[in-house]
C-alpha positions, 0 to 999 in steps of 0.5 A, a space after each residue: 426892341 433892344 437885344 436883352 442879356 439872356 440865359 444860355 440855350 435851354 435843353 429840353 428833356 426827352 418827350 414823355 412816353 405816350 399816355 395810356 388813356 388816349 391823346 388827351 387827358 379827361 379834364 373837367 371844365 364848366 366852359 364849353 365854348 372853346 372859342 373864348 379864352 381862359 377868362 371872360 372879356 372885360 375889365 374886372 369891374 365889368 365882369 363882376 357887374 355882369 355876374 351880379 346882374 345874373 344873380 339879381 338882388 342879394 337876398 335869400 328869395 322867399 320862394 325858390 325857382 326850383 332845382 333845375 332852374 337854379 342849377 342852370 342859372 349857376 352853371 350859365 354864370 360859371 360858363 359865361 363869367 368864370 375861369 376855364 383852367 382847361 384852356 391851354 392859355 391858362 397859365 398864371 398860378 399853381 391852379 391846374 385843370 382838374 381830372 374828371 374822375 376826381 370831380 366825380 369822386 368829389 361828388 361821392 364824398 359830398 353825397 356821403 357827407 361823412 366827417 373825419 373826426 369819429 368812426 361813427 361819422 364815416 368808417 369807410 372814409 376813415 379807411 380811405 384817408 388812412 390808405 391815402 396817407 400811408 401811400 403818400 408817406 411811402 412815396 415820400 420815403 418815410 418809414 412805418 412810423 409815419 402818419 399824416 392828415 389832409 388839410 384845407 390847403 398848404 397854408 394850414 399844413 404849414 401851420 400845423 407843422 409849425 405848431 408841432 415844432 413849437 410844442 416839440 421845442 417847448 417840451 425840450 425846454 421843459 415847457 408846456 405851451 399848449 396849457 401855459 402859453 409862451 411865457 418862459 420860451 426864450 425868443 423862439 424863431 423859425 428859419 426859412 428862405 426869403 422865397 418861402 411861402 408867406 404862410 410861414 409868417 402867418 403861422 408864426 403870427 397865429 401861434 403867438 410867436 409873432 411874424 418877426 420870429 420868422 427869420 428869412 435866409 437869403 437865396 443864392 443865384 439858383 434861388 435856393 436857401 444859402 446854407 452858409 447864412 443859415 448856419 450863421 443864423 442858427 449859431 446866434 445866441 439868445 434864441 430858441 430854434 423851433 424849426 427850419 423850413 426848407 422849400 421844395 418847389 418855390 412858388 415863383 421859381 420851382 427851385 428846391 432848397 438843398 435839403 440834406 445840408 439843411 437837415 444836418 444843421 437842423 439836427 445839430 441845433 435841435 430844430 424841427 425840419 419841415 419841408 414845404 413841398 406843396 408844389 414840388 412833392 408831385 415830382 415824386 410821381 415822375 421817374 425823371 424828376 423824383 431825384 430832385 426830392 431824394 432827401 425828403 425822407 430826412 424831414 420831420 414833416 412835409 407839406 404837399 398839395 395835390 391841388 397843384 401837381 396832382 390835378 385835384 379839385 381844391 383843396 387837397 393838401 396833406 401834412 405828413 410827419 415821420 413820427 406819428 407820436 408827434 401828433 400828440 399836440 392835437 390829442 383831445 377826448 371829448 365826451 360827445 365825440 370820442 370818450 376814452 372808453 370808445 377810443 379803447 374800443 376802436 371807435 376813435 376817428 381822426 380828431 387828434 390829427 387836426 385843428 378841425 372837428 367836422 372835416 370833409 372826406 377829401 381823401 375820396 377823390 385822391 384815392 380814386 385818382 391814385 387808383 385810376 392812374 397810378 404813379 405812372 399816369 400822374 408822372 406822365 402828366 407831369 413830364 408833359 408839363 415839364 417838357 412844355 416849360 422847357 419848350 416855352 423857355 427855349 422859345 423865350 431864349 430864341 426871341 429877341 423880344 423876350 428875356 428869360 430870367 431863371 432856369 426851369 426846374 419844375 413847370 414854371 417859366 419866368 421871363 419878361 418883355 424886353 425893350 425898356 429898363 428900370 421902373 419903366 420895364 416893370 411898368 411894361 410887364 404889368 401893363 402887358 399882363 393886364 391887357 392880356 387878362 382883360 382881353 380874356 385871351 391869355 391868363 399869365 402870372 407876374 411876380 418880382 425877382 429879388 435883387 441880386 448884386 448890382 441887379 435891382 429887384 424886377 417885375 417878371 411875367 410868369 407861366 405856370 404850366 400845369 395843363 397836360 393837354 396843352 401843346 407846344 403850339 399852344 404855348 407858341 401862340 400864347 407867347 406870340 400874343 404876349 409879344 404882340 401885346 408888348 409891341 402894342 404897349 411900347 408903340 403907345 397903342 390902345 388896349 388890345 
């Protein structure tokens, strides 16, 4: 292969301290066969057909097979045809293996069948969620007026943040959009980076602003929002700046927007500042990485996902707000749930924090995990993954068959197989990934780098390293298989 242009040598951080829980972290898995890879072997169609055959005719049976047989059936299906995120070659998405203690605690939450809407639907779980929210708000650097709510995912957390921002901007203009809709609202817009999560556009669509209300700001050479362009866009007349959304941990690069100057501009133009830290918030567990999020306390609201960095079963997202009174947009008194006199008597729940009514107590697994491992334990897990990402990047830099495409910020490594140019190079990356996936041996991601100057947009391969039990040797082996598959494709050989 030809020698590609490459980034400079990668300097790895110092190794994290040895964890206090033994040589391996206790991660859960439904797969016991360590000889197989992270995915079952075969094409997607073949795997799905095998799974459907196990389940049989798609109908509710007139007579059940019994509890043990049903559990054995589903457990066997998950083991044979499912994913094994605890495998060290599972490195595609922000989808980590989960801690066993969180799985056990999640079973407790399910067994309680508590709901978070009213006091009499589960008092202990109300106290647990309030404890978790206050602990995370303190970790974020928010003051005593802060509050928050657990949500089904980062997309919903971002939706709630834009809703609060929309209502706040409308109120400043003398409008009540909750009751009267958007009429009279002069061109409301939401600003975000071109690399922001697509849930921003979805939120704008769901809230009646329209996807075109999401004004995307280009990113710089480090994949961070360009503050100079943001300032120009904010100054454009005839629009109402509803919110500015900074990303702390972009999905593809792990890059973190310059929060402080963005916050200053948002304040100057009266816009809500939301920080989407779904990926990056976990950096606050680590002494090494926490400075990356030092300016988070400047935000009005923050999204975080503990089913990313946090090793929790999905879904475990949280929306934090710096001022709890901003939740007024969700206030609702319902006769059969929380009438006013019950609220006055202390029987209120968390209905006024969410668009949901029945809401499962996901905070139980979070509280258990935080209590079990503390910030130091979770920080060590993250430091291990961060070190693995640097080791992977260093290997890519040293290998003429590979090309590193972006520096490591958190735990993501972007690279590509070298040897071709233009659209042929893009096709090569896609084919390499598909062959690896259908082999079942390696699970990696892909994305597209945005165009920069004279360089066109380009397809990239992606490692998202969130397994603290993986080793540098595991990552070397993974990349060996990427290179071997790339050589097979370039040589025109059949599927690996």
